[in-house]
C-alpha positions, 0 to 999 in steps of 0.5 A: 196875126193881125191884118194890117189896115190897107193891106190886100188882105184887109181890103178883101175882108171888108170886101166880103163883109159890105157884100154879105151886108148888102145880100143879107136878108129879104128886102121886102119882108124886112121892108113889110116889118119896119114900115109904120106908114099906110102906103095905100094911094091917097091924094092921087093926082093921076091915074092912067091906063097904058095900053099895050104897045104904047107907052106913058111919060111924065114928071114925078116930084120929089116925095111923090109914089109912082104905082105901075100895075100889072092888071093881067098879070102877063105884062112887062113895063120897062122904064127909064128915069131921068133927073128932071133938073139935069137930064144927064143924070139918069138910071144906071142898071149896072151901078143899081145892080153893083152898088147894091150887091145883087141883080135881084132888085125887089121892094126895099132896093133903090134905083141908082142914077149915074152920078151915085144918087137915089132917083126912086126907091122901091117901097112896095113890091108884090112881084119881086122880080124886075130886070136889069140885066136883058134891056127892054124889046127893040126892033131887031130883038122883036124881028128875032122873036116875032119874025120878019115882017111882022109890025110890032112896037117896041121898047127902044121906040117908045122911049125915043118917043117919050123922051122927045116930049121932055126935049131929049134925043136918043142919045139920052135912051140908056139901059133900062129896068124892066118890071115884071120880069123874071129873069134869072142867070141859069147854072151856065151863066145864061139869062132865062125866063121864070114862069109862074112867078107873075100874077093879075094885079101884081104892083110896084111903088116907086117913091121919087127921092128927086124930082125925076122924068119917067117913061114907061114902055108897056111891051112884051119883054125879050125874053118873054117865051110867049109870042102873041105879044102883050095885048093888056093894059098897065096901070099908072097911079101917082099920089103924094106919099107921106115923109120917111120914117126914122126906120124907113127901110130903103134908106138904111139898108146897108152902108151904100144906101146911106150914102147914095141918099147923103149923095142925094141930099147935097141937092136939096141943102 
């Protein structure tokens, strides 16, 4: 017996079809095989080092690529993103996970805003482990991790300082993504840290799909079992990228990705 359109059975079948499509394959390998472009840094307009415990903030224009380099292999970098034209639109980690059917955000995936648009696309990724679940460090998480009375910088305070440089306040500081943070969900449902997957020189390339404001915090992730704190800098590089081609994986990976790019394109019509 055929399912009638609009019935619960039809919606359930469609749900699992979309889920399978969204989770199908290895995004990073597909990205590598489909990309025809050389994304090595050319026409660099900015190259800076972010000391341990400190932050960087700036504007990345549409079509530019932001590369974050984990020089030592021991750092995690928490990040926030806002629409530069309207900072009330910002990164939404929950939608980034939900719309793409996975919490495993890696190369080939998108960073989505709370308006269903694409802030940036992950066009290159050598680490493949970035956390949208646990969030960055805070004064309270540092107190639990390092013990009371120890003075240590944290991502929450860094984000507030970074936001203030763009006329924003603590109200504009929401949930973040942490790059180079191998956070997994264990069989009991708890968040766990996976050792041994980060390596020196790991990097992630983020191609801005609209003009964005970015805040990066080079503070140790709250779930990192190392309690010595990050003592190594990370590098930030920005360059003008080539226009994405017809085979650009990020734009065509799933129906949801295509729809998010359509929503973004409305801003530039």
